[in-house]
Steps between C-alpha positions, in 0.01 A plus 500: 500500500284508813413174649134442582288234641374392164857409391515241766140381546550185302794384717304595813204291386712207426677499836162534687364210286800284596460573881131421480569175312764400749253549793230326301708200437612478863137529634371252233751247617410559877124490445456257214785266411696487823827391360711429803826553319417864436356557841801352679735715284352820658278605216184496708269748660321249723616701801271773409199284581169603352656810358636286227157491336521893485849468362373276234215714403720817485779327306242355255364855426852652494632233262223512252461890508867569437515227245209661311671852532838378383331315204300817422812720491684241279214483265471880473888527442485246222204677341677835525828366345296322207317829429802727526714273286249482208637586158172652396418854569136434458512232781685750719248780444206256531606396846649828624239530782575160627861569486458811696296320766761206517777758537333673779420179677857351451708808602709783368748275312219385277375859450849600378492204250148611379632863456795366292265296290266791442802710391612223268152479339447877514173464693371755748 
């Protein structure tokens, strides 16, 4: 099976969310709470000067954007799994357009699952 970007997009989004969240927490500590124990331990960006405000803004956008994208992928995956594992042919056929869209968005592995389910239910 050929690996594509869509097979790993969820993991990529989660990693970028974590990186953004770490920088967000560090800059919030530096700019708002000023906990000396954390600053003295080396987890500080105070040496960047006024650039820390930009780091705060970028990390805020990155953290929330990639949190949303990873949540979106997780929700789409759950919806796809719920629809594909339905015991009713009527439910499957009724939602075939949505299943095709979700399979296209989620990657080739889900397309193969959809094709197997279509063969199982004898749907074209």
